[in-house]
C-alpha positions as CSV (number, residue, x, y, z in Angstrom):
1,M,-0.1,0.0,0.3
2,K,1.3,3.7,-1.0
3,K,2.5,5.6,2.2
4,V,0.4,9.2,1.7
5,S,1.0,11.9,4.1
6,L,-1.4,13.3,6.2
7,S,-0.8,16.9,4.7
8,V,-2.7,15.3,1.1
9,K,-5.1,13.0,3.2
10,V,-6.1,16.4,5.0
11,A,-6.4,18.5,2.0
12,E,-8.3,15.7,0.3
13,C,-10.9,15.6,3.5
14,L,-11.4,19.3,3.1
15,R,-12.1,19.5,-0.2
16,V,-14.7,16.8,0.2
17,A,-15.8,18.8,3.2
18,E,-16.3,22.1,1.3
19,E,-18.2,19.9,-1.7
20,Q,-20.6,18.7,1.3
21,G,-20.8,22.4,2.4
22,V,-18.7,22.2,5.5
23,N,-15.9,24.9,5.5
24,L,-12.6,23.9,7.6
25,N,-9.4,26.0,7.9
26,R,-6.6,23.7,7.2
27,A,-4.5,25.1,9.9
28,D,-6.9,24.4,12.5
29,V,-7.5,20.6,11.3
30,M,-4.1,20.1,11.5
31,D,-3.5,21.7,14.9
32,S,-6.5,19.8,16.3
33,L,-4.7,16.5,14.8
34,L,-1.6,17.3,16.3
35,L,-3.5,18.0,19.5
36,I,-5.1,14.9,20.1
37,S,-1.6,13.3,19.0
38,R,0.4,14.7,21.6
39,S,-2.4,14.4,24.3
40,S,-2.4,10.8,24.0
41,D,0.3,10.8,26.6
42,R,2.2,8.3,24.8
43,Q,-0.5,5.5,25.1
44,F,-1.9,4.7,21.5
45,I,-5.0,6.1,20.1
46,S,-7.7,3.3,20.2
47,T,-7.6,3.2,16.3
48,L,-3.9,2.0,16.2
49,Q,-4.7,-0.4,19.2
50,D,-7.7,-1.8,16.6
51,I,-5.2,-2.1,13.7
52,R,-2.6,-3.4,15.5
53,N,-4.8,-6.3,17.1
54,H,-6.6,-7.1,14.0
55,R,-9.9,-5.4,15.2
56,P,-12.6,-3.2,13.1
57,A,-11.4,0.2,13.0
58,E,-13.9,3.0,13.4
59,I,-11.5,4.9,11.1
60,A,-12.1,2.3,7.9
61,T,-16.1,3.5,8.3
62,L,-15.1,6.9,8.4
63,N,-12.8,6.5,5.4
64,L,-15.7,4.6,3.5
65,A,-18.3,7.4,4.2
66,I,-15.7,9.9,3.1
67,A,-14.7,7.8,-0.1
68,G,-18.4,7.8,-1.1
69,M,-18.9,11.5,-0.4
70,A,-16.0,12.1,-2.8
71,V,-17.5,9.6,-5.4
72,T,-20.8,12.0,-5.5
73,C,-18.8,15.4,-5.9
74,Y,-17.0,13.7,-8.5
75,T,-20.1,12.4,-10.1
76,R,-21.8,15.5,-9.8
77,L,-18.8,17.4,-11.7
78,L,-18.7,15.2,-14.2
79,L,-22.6,15.5,-15.1
80,Y,-22.0,19.4,-14.9
81,T,-18.9,18.8,-17.4
82,Q,-20.7,17.0,-19.9
83,R,-23.8,19.3,-19.9
84,I,-21.4,22.3,-20.6
85,I,-20.0,20.3,-23.6
86,V,-23.0,19.2,-24.9
87,Q,-24.9,22.6,-24.8
88,R,-21.6,24.3,-26.6
89,H,-21.4,21.5,-29.4
90,R,-25.1,21.4,-29.7
91,P,-25.9,22.3,-33.1
92,K,-27.9,25.4,-33.5
93,S,-30.9,25.4,-35.1
94,F,-31.8,27.2,-38.5
95,L,-34.5,30.3,-37.9
96,M,-37.3,30.3,-40.7
């Protein structure tokens, strides 16, 4: 599996959130993630414990939900783009 940086993952989530009408500040999100990590007091967060113990993790459900939203956004974009292309290339009718 290809490793993707946290920054790239956050950017993807922010794009999906924005498309859903949720405006988040990237710096605030990154700060919150770092705060959660630092406040764990050297304990592994539950998601990491689940992964290491081969248990289902809530992150999989969240990732799937975000991916579903992204597909919906992408589909809307494709349909919008298709409509624009069709409108631009529609033959003009002759006036009589």
